[in-house]
C-alpha positions as CSV (number, residue, x, y, z in Angstrom):
1,M,165.6,94.7,-5.9
2,V,164.9,91.0,-6.5
3,A,162.1,90.5,-8.9
4,A,159.3,88.0,-8.1
5,D,160.1,85.7,-10.9
6,K,161.1,82.0,-11.4
7,N,164.7,82.8,-10.6
8,A,164.0,84.0,-7.0
9,S,164.7,80.6,-5.5
10,Q,168.0,80.2,-7.2
11,D,169.1,83.8,-6.5
12,I,168.5,83.3,-2.7
13,Y,171.2,80.6,-2.5
14,G,174.0,83.0,-2.9
15,R,172.7,85.0,0.0
16,I,172.2,82.0,2.3
17,V,175.4,80.0,1.8
18,G,177.6,82.8,3.0
19,Q,176.1,82.4,6.5
20,L,176.6,78.7,6.7
21,D,179.4,76.2,7.4
22,R,180.9,74.8,4.2
23,H,180.0,71.2,5.2
24,L,176.4,72.2,5.1
25,V,176.7,73.4,1.5
26,L,177.1,69.8,0.1
27,P,173.4,68.8,0.2
28,L,172.5,72.2,-1.3
29,L,174.8,71.5,-4.2
30,D,173.4,68.0,-4.7
31,F,169.9,69.5,-4.8
32,L,170.8,72.1,-7.4
33,E,172.3,69.4,-9.5
34,S,169.2,67.3,-9.2
35,R,167.1,70.3,-10.5
36,D,169.5,70.6,-13.5
37,K,170.6,74.1,-12.4
38,Y,174.2,73.1,-12.9
39,S,176.0,70.4,-14.8
40,H,177.6,67.5,-12.9
41,D,181.1,68.7,-13.7
42,D,180.3,72.2,-12.4
43,V,179.0,70.7,-9.1
44,L,182.1,68.5,-8.8
45,Q,184.3,71.5,-9.2
46,A,182.3,73.5,-6.7
47,K,182.7,70.7,-4.1
48,V,186.5,70.5,-4.7
49,D,186.8,74.3,-4.3
50,L,184.6,74.2,-1.2
51,L,186.3,71.3,0.6
52,G,189.8,71.1,-0.9
53,N,193.1,73.1,-0.5
54,G,193.2,72.5,3.2
55,K,189.8,74.1,3.9
56,T,188.7,70.7,5.4
57,N,190.4,67.4,6.2
58,M,188.2,65.4,3.9
59,V,191.2,64.4,1.9
60,T,190.0,61.0,0.5
61,F,186.6,62.5,-0.5
62,V,188.1,65.5,-2.3
63,E,190.6,63.2,-4.1
64,S,187.7,61.0,-5.3
65,L,185.9,64.1,-6.6
66,K,189.0,65.2,-8.5
67,R,189.4,61.7,-9.9
68,E,185.8,61.8,-11.2
69,L,186.2,65.3,-12.5
70,E,189.4,64.4,-14.4
71,G,187.9,61.1,-15.7
72,K,190.6,58.9,-14.2
73,G,190.3,55.4,-12.8
74,D,191.1,54.2,-9.3
75,D,194.6,53.1,-10.3
76,Q,195.5,56.5,-11.8
77,E,196.9,59.4,-9.9
78,V,195.2,62.8,-9.9
79,D,196.8,66.2,-10.1
80,G,198.3,67.0,-6.7
81,H,198.5,63.3,-5.7
82,Q,201.6,63.9,-3.5
83,E,199.9,66.7,-1.6
84,F,196.9,64.5,-1.0
85,R,199.1,61.7,0.4
86,K,201.0,64.0,2.6
87,Q,197.9,65.6,4.0
88,E,196.3,62.2,4.5
89,Q,199.2,60.9,6.5
90,E,199.2,64.0,8.8
91,V,195.4,63.7,9.4
92,V,195.6,60.0,10.2
93,K,198.5,60.6,12.6
94,T,196.7,63.4,14.4
95,L,193.5,61.5,14.5
96,N,195.1,58.5,16.1
97,E,196.9,60.5,18.7
98,L,193.8,62.5,19.7
99,Q,191.6,59.5,19.7
100,A,193.8,57.7,22.2
101,E,194.0,60.7,24.5
102,A,190.3,61.7,24.2
103,Q,189.1,58.1,24.7
104,G,191.0,58.0,28.0
105,V,189.0,61.0,29.1
106,M,185.7,59.5,27.9
107,N,186.4,56.3,29.8
108,I,186.6,58.3,33.0
109,I,183.6,60.6,32.6
110,S,181.3,57.8,31.3
111,T,181.8,55.5,34.4
112,P,178.6,55.2,36.6
113,E,180.6,56.5,39.6
114,V,181.5,59.7,37.8
115,V,178.1,60.2,36.2
116,A,176.4,59.9,39.6
117,A,178.8,62.4,41.1
118,L,178.5,65.2,38.5
119,R,176.2,68.2,39.2
120,Q,174.9,71.2,37.3
121,D,177.7,73.2,38.7
122,K,180.6,73.1,36.2
123,L,183.2,74.3,38.8
124,H,182.1,71.6,41.1
125,N,182.5,69.0,38.4
126,L,186.0,70.2,37.4
127,A,187.2,70.2,41.0
128,Y,185.8,66.7,41.5
129,L,187.3,65.3,38.3
130,K,190.7,66.8,39.2
131,E,190.7,65.6,42.8
132,S,189.3,62.2,42.2
133,H,190.6,61.3,38.8
134,G,193.4,63.7,38.0
135,L,191.6,65.2,34.9
136,T,192.8,68.7,34.1
137,L,191.2,71.4,31.9
138,E,193.8,70.6,29.2
139,Q,192.7,67.0,29.1
140,I,189.1,67.9,28.9
141,E,189.9,70.3,26.0
142,L,191.1,67.1,24.1
143,L,187.4,66.3,23.7
144,Y,186.9,69.5,21.8
145,K,190.0,69.0,19.6
146,F,189.0,65.4,18.7
147,G,185.4,66.3,18.1
148,Q,186.6,69.2,15.9
149,L,188.9,66.9,13.9
150,Q,186.2,64.3,13.5
151,Y,183.8,67.0,12.1
152,S,186.5,68.2,9.7
153,I,186.9,64.7,8.2
154,G,183.1,64.2,7.9
155,Q,182.5,61.9,10.9
156,Y,179.6,63.9,12.2
157,G,178.1,61.3,14.6
158,G,181.3,61.0,16.6
159,A,181.9,64.8,16.5
160,S,178.5,65.4,18.0
161,D,179.1,63.0,20.9
162,Y,182.6,64.4,21.8
163,L,181.5,68.1,21.4
164,Y,178.5,67.4,23.7
165,H,180.6,66.1,26.5
166,F,183.1,68.9,26.2
167,R,180.3,71.5,26.3
168,V,178.9,69.9,29.4
169,L,182.2,70.1,31.3
170,S,184.1,73.1,30.0
171,T,184.0,76.6,31.5
172,D,185.8,78.2,28.5
173,S,183.0,80.4,27.1
174,K,184.6,80.8,23.7
175,L,185.2,77.1,23.1
176,V,181.8,76.2,24.5
177,L,180.1,78.5,22.0
178,S,182.2,77.0,19.2
179,A,181.3,73.5,20.3
180,M,177.6,74.4,20.3
181,W,177.8,75.5,16.7
182,G,179.8,72.4,15.8
183,K,177.4,70.0,17.5
184,L,174.4,71.7,15.8
185,A,176.0,71.3,12.4
186,A,176.9,67.7,13.1
187,D,173.3,66.9,14.2
188,I,171.9,68.6,11.1
189,L,174.2,66.6,8.8
190,E,173.4,63.4,10.6
191,G,169.7,64.1,10.2
192,S,169.2,63.9,14.0
193,W,166.4,66.5,14.1
194,D,165.3,66.1,17.7
195,A,168.9,66.5,18.9
196,A,169.4,69.4,16.5
197,L,166.3,71.1,17.8
198,E,167.5,70.8,21.4
199,E,170.9,72.2,20.4
200,L,169.3,75.0,18.4
201,N,167.3,76.1,21.4
202,G,170.3,75.9,23.7
203,L,172.4,78.0,21.3
204,R,169.7,80.6,21.0
205,D,169.5,80.9,24.8
206,H,173.3,81.3,24.9
207,I,173.3,84.0,22.3
208,D,170.4,85.9,24.0
209,Q,172.1,85.7,27.4
210,R,175.2,87.3,26.0
211,G,173.1,89.9,24.2
212,S,174.4,93.3,23.0
213,N,176.5,93.7,26.2
214,G,178.5,90.5,25.5
215,P,182.0,90.3,23.9
216,G,182.0,92.3,20.6
217,G,179.0,94.3,21.5
218,P,175.8,94.7,19.3
219,L,177.6,93.9,16.0
220,V,178.7,90.4,17.2
221,A,175.2,89.8,18.7
222,L,173.7,90.7,15.3
223,Q,176.1,88.3,13.5
224,Q,175.4,85.5,15.9
225,R,171.6,85.9,15.4
226,T,172.0,86.1,11.7
227,W,174.0,82.8,11.6
228,W,171.4,81.2,14.0
229,L,168.5,82.2,11.7
230,H,170.1,80.7,8.6
231,W,171.2,77.5,10.4
232,S,167.7,77.1,11.9
233,L,166.2,76.7,8.4
234,F,167.6,73.2,8.2
235,V,166.0,72.2,11.5
236,Y,162.7,74.0,11.2
237,Y,162.0,72.7,7.7
238,N,162.7,69.1,8.6
239,H,161.4,68.7,12.1
240,P,157.7,67.6,12.2
241,N,156.7,70.7,14.2
242,G,159.3,72.9,12.7
243,R,157.1,75.5,10.9
244,E,155.1,76.3,14.1
245,L,158.3,76.5,16.1
246,L,159.9,78.8,13.5
247,L,157.1,81.3,13.9
248,E,157.5,81.2,17.7
249,S,161.2,82.0,17.5
250,W,161.5,84.2,14.4
251,L,158.7,86.5,15.5
252,N,160.5,87.5,18.6
253,Q,161.3,91.1,18.0
254,N,165.1,90.6,18.4
255,Y,165.1,88.1,15.5
256,L,162.5,89.8,13.4
257,N,164.7,93.0,13.6
258,T,167.7,90.9,12.7
259,I,166.0,89.6,9.6
260,Q,165.0,93.1,8.5
261,T,168.5,94.5,9.2
262,A,170.8,91.7,8.0
263,A,168.8,89.1,6.0
264,P,165.6,90.3,4.5
265,W,165.5,87.3,2.1
266,L,164.6,85.2,5.1
267,L,161.2,86.8,5.0
268,R,160.5,84.2,2.3
269,Y,160.7,81.4,4.8
270,L,158.8,83.3,7.5
271,V,155.9,83.9,5.2
272,A,156.0,80.3,4.0
273,A,155.8,79.1,7.7
274,V,152.8,81.5,8.2
275,V,151.0,80.0,5.3
276,I,151.9,76.4,5.9
277,S,150.9,76.7,9.6
278,R,147.7,78.5,9.0
279,K,145.5,75.9,10.8
280,S,147.5,76.1,14.0
281,T,148.4,79.8,13.9
282,L,145.9,81.8,11.9
283,R,142.4,80.2,12.3
284,S,140.0,81.1,15.0
285,A,138.2,78.2,16.5
286,G,135.7,79.7,18.9
287,P,135.9,81.3,22.3
288,A,138.4,78.8,23.7
289,S,141.0,79.9,21.3
290,S,140.3,83.7,21.4
291,G,143.7,84.4,23.1
292,N,145.6,82.4,20.5
293,S,143.7,84.0,17.7
294,A,144.6,87.5,18.9
295,R,148.3,86.5,19.1
296,S,148.0,85.0,15.7
297,R,146.5,88.1,14.2
298,E,149.3,90.1,15.9
299,A,151.9,87.8,14.4
300,V,150.5,88.2,10.9
301,R,150.4,92.0,11.3
302,D,154.1,91.9,12.2
303,V,154.9,89.9,9.2
304,I,152.9,92.1,6.9
305,R,154.5,95.2,8.3
306,A,158.0,93.7,7.8
307,L,157.1,92.8,4.2
308,G,156.0,96.3,3.4
309,Q,159.1,97.8,5.0
310,E,161.6,95.5,3.2
311,Q,159.9,95.2,-0.2
312,Y,162.5,97.5,-1.7
313,Q,165.2,95.1,-0.6
314,Y,163.7,91.8,-1.3
315,H,160.5,90.3,-2.6
316,D,159.4,87.2,-4.5
317,S,156.2,85.2,-5.2
318,V,156.0,83.8,-1.7
319,T,156.3,87.2,0.1
320,E,154.2,89.0,-2.5
321,F,151.3,86.6,-2.1
322,L,150.8,87.5,1.5
323,R,151.5,91.2,1.0
324,K,149.1,91.6,-1.9
325,L,146.4,89.5,-0.1
326,Y,146.5,91.4,3.2
327,S,148.1,94.8,2.5
328,E,146.7,95.6,-0.9
329,V,143.6,93.2,-0.7
330,D,144.5,92.4,-4.4
331,F,142.9,89.0,-4.9
332,E,143.9,88.8,-8.6
333,G,147.5,89.7,-7.8
334,A,147.5,87.1,-4.9
335,R,146.1,84.5,-7.3
336,E,148.9,85.2,-9.8
337,E,151.6,84.9,-7.1
338,M,150.0,81.7,-5.8
339,S,150.1,80.3,-9.4
340,R,153.8,81.0,-9.6
341,C,154.4,79.2,-6.4
342,D,152.4,76.2,-7.7
343,T,154.6,76.0,-10.8
344,A,158.3,76.4,-10.5
345,E,158.9,78.8,-7.6
346,L,158.8,76.2,-4.8
347,D,160.1,73.3,-6.8
348,D,163.5,75.0,-7.0
349,D,163.7,75.8,-3.3
350,F,165.7,73.3,-1.2
351,F,163.8,74.0,2.0
352,L,160.2,74.5,0.6
353,Q,160.0,72.0,-2.3
354,E,158.5,69.3,0.0
355,F,155.9,71.7,1.2
356,K,154.7,72.9,-2.2
357,A,151.3,71.2,-2.1
358,E,150.7,72.2,1.5
359,F,151.6,75.8,0.8
360,V,149.3,76.1,-2.2
361,E,146.4,74.4,-0.4
362,N,146.7,76.7,2.6
363,A,147.2,79.8,0.3
364,R,143.9,79.0,-1.3
365,Y,142.3,78.8,2.1
366,L,143.7,82.2,3.1
367,V,142.5,83.8,-0.2
368,S,139.0,82.3,0.1
369,E,138.8,83.2,3.8
370,A,139.8,86.8,3.2
371,Y,137.4,87.0,0.2
372,C,134.5,85.8,2.3
373,K,135.2,88.2,5.1
374,I,134.8,91.3,2.9
375,H,131.9,90.1,0.8
376,H,128.2,89.5,1.8
377,R,127.2,87.7,-1.4
378,I,129.7,85.5,-3.2
379,D,129.5,83.9,-6.6
380,I,131.0,80.4,-6.2
381,G,132.1,80.3,-9.9
382,E,133.9,83.6,-9.5
383,L,135.6,82.5,-6.3
384,S,136.6,79.2,-8.0
385,D,138.3,81.1,-10.8
386,R,140.2,83.2,-8.3
387,L,141.4,80.0,-6.6
388,G,142.3,78.3,-9.9
389,L,139.7,75.6,-9.3
390,S,137.0,74.0,-11.4
391,R,133.3,74.5,-10.6
392,E,133.0,71.2,-8.8
393,E,136.3,71.7,-6.9
394,G,135.2,75.2,-6.0
395,E,131.9,74.0,-4.5
396,R,133.6,71.4,-2.4
397,W,136.2,74.0,-1.4
398,I,133.5,76.5,-0.2
399,V,131.7,73.8,1.8
400,D,135.0,72.8,3.5
401,L,135.9,76.4,4.1
402,V,132.6,77.3,5.8
403,R,132.8,74.2,8.0
404,D,136.5,74.5,8.9
405,A,136.5,78.2,9.5
406,R,133.1,78.1,11.2
407,L,131.9,81.0,9.1
408,D,128.3,82.2,9.5
409,A,127.2,81.5,6.0
410,K,124.4,80.0,3.9
411,I,125.3,78.1,0.7
412,D,122.8,78.1,-2.1
413,L,124.0,75.7,-4.8
414,K,121.0,76.2,-7.0
415,E,121.8,79.9,-7.5
416,N,125.5,79.1,-7.1
417,I,126.1,81.7,-4.3
418,V,127.2,81.9,-0.7
419,Q,125.4,84.4,1.5
420,M,127.7,85.6,4.3
421,N,126.4,87.0,7.6
422,H,129.1,89.3,9.1
423,A,128.8,90.3,12.7
424,D,129.9,93.9,13.4
425,T,132.9,94.2,15.7
426,P,131.8,95.9,19.0
427,V,133.2,99.4,19.4
428,Y,134.4,98.7,22.9
429,Q,136.6,95.8,21.7
430,S,138.4,98.2,19.3
431,V,138.9,100.7,22.1
432,I,140.3,97.9,24.4
433,E,142.8,96.7,21.8
434,K,144.1,100.2,21.0
435,S,144.3,101.1,24.7
436,R,146.3,97.9,25.3
437,G,148.8,98.9,22.6
438,L,149.2,102.4,24.0
439,L,149.8,101.0,27.4
440,F,152.6,98.7,26.2
441,R,154.3,101.6,24.4
442,S,153.9,103.9,27.3
443,Q,155.5,101.4,29.7
444,A,158.4,100.9,27.3
445,M,158.9,104.7,27.0
446,A,158.8,105.1,30.8
447,S,161.3,102.4,31.3
448,A,163.7,103.9,28.7
449,I,163.3,107.4,30.4
450,E,164.2,105.9,33.8
451,V,167.3,104.2,32.4
452,R,168.5,107.4,30.6
453,A,167.8,109.5,33.7
454,A,170.0,107.1,35.7
455,G,172.8,107.6,33.2
456,G,172.4,104.1,31.6
457,V,172.2,103.1,28.0
458,V,168.9,101.9,26.7
459,D,169.0,98.3,25.3
460,R,166.8,98.7,22.2
461,D,166.7,94.9,21.8
462,S,164.7,94.7,25.0
463,Q,162.2,97.4,24.1
464,R,158.8,96.8,22.7
465,V,158.1,97.7,19.1
466,G,154.6,98.1,17.7
467,G,153.1,96.6,20.9
468,R,155.0,93.3,20.6
469,A,157.2,92.0,23.3
470,T,160.9,91.6,22.6
471,G,164.1,90.5,24.2
472,G,163.4,88.5,27.3
473,Q,160.8,86.1,25.8
474,K,162.2,82.7,25.2
475,R,161.0,80.6,22.3
476,T,161.6,77.1,21.0
477,G,163.0,76.0,17.6
478,G,162.3,73.5,14.9
479,Q,164.4,71.3,12.6
480,G,165.7,71.2,9.1
481,G,168.4,70.1,6.7
482,P,172.0,70.7,5.9
483,R,173.8,73.4,3.8
484,G,176.9,75.5,4.0
485,G,178.7,78.7,3.1
486,Q,181.8,80.7,3.3
487,Q,183.9,79.7,6.2
488,K,187.3,80.2,7.5
489,K,189.9,77.5,7.9
490,S,189.4,74.8,10.4
491,D,192.5,75.7,12.4
492,G,191.0,77.4,15.4
493,P,187.9,78.3,17.3
494,S,188.0,82.0,17.1
495,Q,185.3,83.9,15.1
496,Q,186.1,87.1,13.1
497,E,183.5,89.7,12.3
498,G,181.6,88.7,9.1
499,D,182.7,85.1,9.1
500,A,180.1,82.3,9.8
501,P,181.0,79.6,12.3
502,T,183.2,77.1,10.5
503,S,184.1,73.5,10.6
504,A,187.0,74.6,12.9
505,E,184.5,75.8,15.4
506,A,182.6,72.6,15.1
């Protein structure tokens, strides 16, 4: 079990990097160094181990790291100098050859005549290019090889461009999937968040279409979704609308199940998105938003349920804040967890450190809102203490809370109290909600029985769990930043079980 202490942010890195491409690790290492978690020499050595020994083609960069690590000047040779020179010559030679061939293909497919003739049908496009311009599948594959090589040497902008054109034209499903992973990584490393969001959504649609019945079966589908969830962190926590989009995609039952099965530590970022996005996802704003409010409450219930189920595997101050607030209704415990987040917990998190102030503000709002909903008479001074605010700050906070949440309340500043007027929930409304949930589950059971009776296999990914829709619903994504993890060598596009997509697959 991971304790909810100040080391939770640092502990989680070891779990995340193993699901990422090694190029994406570099900004993470820089962040850890900036937080004085590791010495400069340790970070240099980690980068050499990550990128060197033929794992990437960033020969010049790795040599410069070794030179700095060994304390040598530009005119001095580092250990393994001859190997660096040999590898550099091979990379330059291959790069020049592929560039000349791939550029010839690009010159053809980028002409106005060809662009106007291309259609959505890839088979039509391939037939047209072969008949009219003599382009073969092997020549089109040069776009993939050149984009792959550009990525491996750190030229991410060019890699994104060539991989995109290859993906649009090719019918090779394995290479297309590899190119999609590579373009996503390149867009993340370039900081092109809109493009990365678009690629993230397309990759998710591709994974969902393959599903459990695709090559490799359920295990490969689980691996692909696990990688997708980790890579999406960079997009969702950098794109302006990323937190809301994260909730839309991660709360799909297929992906929530993946988190609970393969990556419970990602609940940290799901909870953070719930708290940060509370204005757009949690707050009721009158009759016009009653439908959204119901979905929001359902989403929060799903998150709380997952936190309770996975607490034995993972918990930290972020997840414990929401669980204690809503599951245990422990306001003192929630305040303590919120205080930990306000100190060092979020400062040490690569993805969340920029959202620290926003998280704490919204956490206070959720605490005060929940407190007001279960009390009729509230002492402002006591509530201020629970929120870690002064008396004056607490008074302003209560006024803003009543106005923003549209609570039926009367504030008496002379007696320093808030009188809450709670309307009883109609019995028929509770009956309707429970009946709706029973209907959803009954339909799912009936569908499963029909499939079994016909001799088929029930796809559990497409079933409803706890009244929430799964499988077929499509969501959108968000944007974030770059990191990396354990990869295989960049010498081929194939993926082995347990290995994250690599620079080779870029």
